[in-house]
N, C-alpha and C positions, 0 to 999 in steps of 0.2 A: 397263527399264534395259538399256543396252548390254551386250553379251556381255563378261563379266569374265574369261573363261578365259585370255585372252592378256595381261591387264594385270598389272603388277608388284604383288606383295603388300607388299613393303617398298620405300619410297622413302627413299633417303638424303638428308637435308636439304641444301639448297643454301646453305651457310654462307659468307658473305663476311667479310672480304676474303681470298680465297685459302685459307680453311680447307678448303673443299670443292675441293681441287685435282684435277688429272687423275689422280694416283696413287690417291687415295681412290675417286674415281668409277669408275675402271677396275677396282679390286679388287671393289667391290660389284657392278658390272655382270657381271663374270666369274663371280660367285656366283649369278647368275640373277635379280637384282633391279635396280632402277633406280638406277644411279649418277648423281650430279648434280654438275656443276661450278658454281662461282659465276662470274657475269659481272660482278660488282661490281669496279670499279677495275682491270679486266683489262689495259688498255693500260699502266698503270704497273707492274703485276706483270711483264709481258713485258719491258719495257725494263730493269727492275732485275735480272731474272734474267740478261739479256745483259751488263749492266755488272758483274755478279758473276762473269762468266766462263763461264756455262752449262757447268758442270764436266763433265757427262756427255754433253753435246751434244744432249739431247732437243729443246730449243727450236729449234735450228738444223735438226735433222732434220725437224721438223714444218714449219718455214718453207720447206724445200726442196719441199714439196708444195703450197704456196700458188700459186694461178693466176697471180699477177703477180710474176714473179721479178725484174723490174727494180726494183720497189718494195722487195722483201725485201733486195736488195743495198744499197739506200739506208739501210734501217733498220740493217743490220749495220755499215755504215760509220760511222753516227752513234753507235750505242749499244754495240756489242759490244767488250768488252775481254778478250782471251785470258787475261790474267793477273789479271783482276778489278780492283777498285778499290784505290787506295792507302789506307793507314791514315788514317782520319778524313776521307776524301774524300767530298764530297756526291754524291748521285745526280743525274744530269741529269734534267730534268723534260720532260714533253710539254706541249703547249699545253692550256689549260683548256677543259673542256666548256662549251658554251653553246648557245643556240637557233639560232645561225648559226655553227657551229664551223668551224675551219680544215679544209682538205682533209687536212692532215697528221694532225689528230686523228681524223678519220673513217677514214682508211686504216689508221692504227695500231690503232684499236679493232677494225676488221674483222679485221685480221691476228691480233691477240691472241686474240680469241674463237675464230677458226679454229684456232689453235695448241692452245688448251686442249682443245677438243672433239676435234680430230684425235688428240691423244695419249691421251685417255680412250678413244677407240674403236679405237685401233690394234691390229691382229692378233687380234681376237675378234669375235663376232657379238652380244654383249650389248647391252642398251639403255642409252643415255646421254642425260641431259637437261642443260639449263643453266637456272640460276635468275637472275632479275633482280628488282630492286626498282623498282616503278612510279614511286617518287619520284625515281629517277635518270633523269628523262626526257631530259636532254640527252645521254646516252650510250647509251641502250637500243637505238635503231634500228640503228646500225652494229654493235652487239654481237649483235643478233638475226641480222642478215644474215651476219656472219662465222660464227656457229654453224651456220647453214643451209648455207653453203658447205662446211662439214665434215660435212654430213649428220647433224646432231643429230636425235635421235628425239623428244625432248620439250622444250618450253619451259614453264617455270614462272614465275609472277610474283605477287608479293604487295606489301604495304606501299602500298596505294592501290587505285584502281579501274581495272583494266586493260581497260576496255571496248573500246578501239580496237585492241588487240594482235592478236586473230584476223584482223582485216582487214589489218593490216600483214603478217602471215604469208602470207595469201593473195596479196598483191601481190608480196612477195619471192619466193614460189614460182614466179612468172612473170617474175622479174627486172625487175619494174616498180617505180617510185618509190612510196614510202608516206610518210604523215605522221601526226602525232599533235598534239593540242591541248595545249599546256603548261598546267600549273596555276599561275596567277598569284596572288601575294599583294600586299596593299597596294592602292595606287591603280591601278585597271585602266583603261588607255586603249587597249588593243590586243586586243580580244576576238576578233578574227579571226586572231590569230597561230597559226602552225603550225610544227612542227619537221619538216623534210622530209629524207629520205635517198633519193637516186636512184642506184642501182648503176651505171647506164650513164654517169652524169656523173662518178662517183668513179673508176670503173675502165673508161674507154672502150675500152681495148684488149683486154678479156676478152670472149670470145664465149660467153656463157652464156645459154641460152634458158629453161630450167626448172630448178628446184631441188626436191629432196625436201621435201615439206610435213610438218613435225613436228606432233605432237599438242600442244594447248595446255591446261595445267592452271592454273586461277586459285586462288591461296591466299586464303582468306577467313576471317573470324572470326564471321560471322553468317549466318543463313538469309536475312535481308533483302538483304544484298549478293549472296549466291549467286543469289537469285531475280531481282534486278535484272540481273545479268550474263547469266543464262540467257535472259531475255526481251528485253533491250535491246541486246545485243551484235550487231554486224554481223560475221558470220563464225561459225566453229564453236568452241564451248567443249567440250572433251573430258572435263572432269571438274573436281573441286574437291578441294583439301586444306583441311580445316577445322581451323584452328589456334587452340588455346586460349591464354590469357594466361600460361600456365605455360611456354611455349616460350622458348627463348633468343633473344638478339638484339633486334630491334624487335618490340614488341607493339602491337596495335591499342589506341588509347585506350579507356577505359571509355565506354559510351554515356551521354550526358547530361553533367552537370557533372563536372569533375575534382575529386573529393574525395580527400584523402590520409589514410592511417592515422597512427598515432603515430610510425612510423619514417620517414614522409615518402613513402610509396609510394602509387600510385593504388589506390583501392578498387574492386575488381570485384565485381559482384553477380550475382544470378540472371539479370537481363536481358542480361548479357554472355555467358551461355552460349548457344552456338548451338543452334537447334532442329533436331536431327538428323533427326527425322521429316519436317520440312518440306523439308530438303535432300534426303532420300531420295526424296521425292515428286516432285522435279524430274526424276527418271528418268536422271540422269547418274551415272557412277561417282564415288565420293568416298573419301578417305582421312582418317583422324583423326590429329591431331598435337598435341604438347604433353603431356609426361609419358606417352608411349605406348611407352617403351622397355623393355617386359617382355613375356614370353609371355602373361601373364594379360591385359595391356591389348590385345595383338594379338587375342586371342580375344574380348575384350569389343567391340572395334571391328567385328569380322566379324559378331558376333551382332547388332550395331546396323545391319547392312546395308552396312558399308563394305567396299571391296575389301581394305583392309589399313591400314597406318599409314605415316606419315612419321616418321623418327627422325633427330634432329640431334645432340643433346648427346653421346650414346653414341659416335657416329662422330667427333665433334670432337676427342676426346682419344685416339683410336687411333693406332697407329704410322704409318699412311699419311696422316693428315691434315696440313694445312699449318701448324698451330700449331708454333712452335719447340719443340725438344726440352726446353729449359730450362723453358718454361711448362707443358708437359705434365707434366714431373716434379714441378714445384712444386704443380700442381693435384692430382695423384694422391697425393703425399706428404701434402698438407694434408687432403684429404677422404676418403682411403682408409686411410692408415696413421697417422691421428691420431684423436682423439675429436671433432673438429669436425663438426657436422652441416650439410651444405650449405644446407638450408632456413632455417637460422638466419643464414646469411651472405649468400646471394644477395640483391641489392638491385635492385628495379625502380625505376630512376631516371627520374622524370618530366621531368627537365630536361637530362640529359646530351647527348641527340642534337639536332643542329640541325634535325631533321625535325619536331620536336614530338611524335613518337611516343615512348612510354615505352621505355626500353632497359635490359635486364637486365645487371647487372654482377656478376661473381664476383671478390671482392677477393683480390688476391695481392700480397705484399710487393714493392715495387719497381716497381709499376705506377701508372697515374693514378688508381686507386681510392683511393690514399692522398692525403688532402687537401693535405698540404704539397707533394707532387710535382705535383699538378694546379695549385696556385697558383704554382709556380715556373716553369711553362711559359710562354714568351713567346707571346702570342696571334698566330697566323698562319694564313692560309688559302691554301695554295699548291697544293692538289690540286683542290679545288672541286667534288667530286662531289655534295655535299649542299647546295650553295648554293641559296637561295631565288631564285625568278624573280619579279621585279616590273617595273614600268614607271615612267618619270618622267612629268612633265606633258605631254611631247610624244609619249608613247607608245613611247619607246625602251626596250629591255630594260635592266634593272639587275639585277645579281647581288650578293647579299649573304649573308653567313653569320654567324649569331649567335656563332660561335667566333672570328671575325676580330677585329682591334683594334676596341675599342668605338667610338672616334671615327669609324672608317671605316663601321661598321655604321649609326651614327646619321646620318652624312652622306648615306647612301644611302636614308634614309627609315625605318630601323628604329627600334624602341623599345628604350630601354636595359634595360627589364625582361626583354626576350627574351634578353639576353646573360648573365643570371645563371646560373652553374654550368654553362654550356655547355662541352662538351669537343670537341676536334678528333678526331672519330671516324676521319676519313680517314687521318690520319697514325698514330693509335694502332693501328688495325686492320692497317695495313701492318707495324707493329712486331711485332704478334702473330705474324706469319709469318716473322720474321727479315729483313724488308726495310725496316726503319725508317730514316728520313732522318737524316743528320747535317747540321743547318742550317749556313749560312755562318758564323754566330757561334759554332759549336762545340757547340750544344745537340743532344743526342741524343734523338730522339723516343722516348717510352716507350710500352709496350703498355697496353691496357685490355681485359681479358678478359671475354667474355660467355659465359654458359651458362644453360640452362634448369633448372627445378626438378628435372628428371630426373637431375641430376648425382649425386644420392644413389644411383643404381643402378649407377654405373660399377664399383663393386667386384665386381659380379656377372660382369663380363667378364674379370676378371683371374684367371688360373689359379694354383693354389697354387704358391708358390715363385717367382713372377714379379712384376715391378713395372710391366709394360706389357701391352698387348693389341692385337690386330689387328682389322681389319674383319671377318675371318672369324670371330673369337671373338664379335663382336657378333651376326652373323647366326646362328651356331650357338645362341647363348643365346635369341635371340628366337623361333627356330623349333623349339626342343626340345619 
């Protein structure tokens, strides 16, 4: 196994959308561990921060360090509002991601990823990573390149099979074009399709020859996937995060048929537990994740041969995270200062996510976890990060989302059964961090909170007499 002495013992989970923001990642990094920002929806986060006035000027300060200042001036002219938005004013949107995205989408995503990593790394020498979902294939390439422009140290990716990403990193480190094969659903007429990003074509005026090459860590749920990636990947995999189904956000589906328990949740069995010994035998560093937010579990992971652990839920509700203060307070009040047990309430929803991956939901009053509020939301897909990629009879790309208007989804070749109980995660997760859209008809997009089973441990981080905690409190507890 590679030398583990210089590897981070604790990896702060890369929680999207914007929960793992630059402030949280910077705090963890300065404490000597791996702080991670989320790359999910990063272009929308950037322009909404600008439209809200960029109160303390951090976004604009980072933009001042971007290699293409002509382009940053264009972004500021279009999106920056010194006084913020007017009451009930809708956010301006960027163009939608696609397999052949607009130049404006690509440039904006590169800039946004650069800004987030730059701020996380600013004025210290700690390690910073960025996390992407493999399923967001239409926006990952410019996101990776932007992070590399900011000299990110680690790239992490899960929610799929990221077999081509190490090769992408290799090409980008030499400022060369890179491409990936999109995962197509439905009628496939375009098996040779590729999604390509060429830095020299997007930013022809930037004279960059080489970029720092970050380490790549794949997030997996099984030894089978880890073995496949270790043996079949073109390029270098530097390690694995082995994530159990108890983690928050998207979970890998159970192996085999999807069977549900009496609550309607997917049933995970012994075959869904990763073979840690088999992963260890691959000879690469690995970290364990999913209910590992305690010193006892950290010790258990290290005894199993892991470098350490990845922890998400504990950091999600600390003071530095991107979750809005109101949602943090509601969560802590409900599950720390009341008698409710989180494990009785957290629901692994097999249908909520348009990705078909199970998605963990922590019910909070006033969020889309309440059935009547979910049913009251008009169906709309205006961000498009989780759209399925399919093709028509001529082989042209078609983009559909099970959360969009049902008639639109069916017209594009979708099955009505796929629309049942689907939620618009893109808009809901933006609302989680206080950047929720006010639609043109006046509808206010509502949050939908996610958390792992480890939510039960958050009371351990809160010191006596306080009702909140910091990233430092989490690290202190885990390493005591």
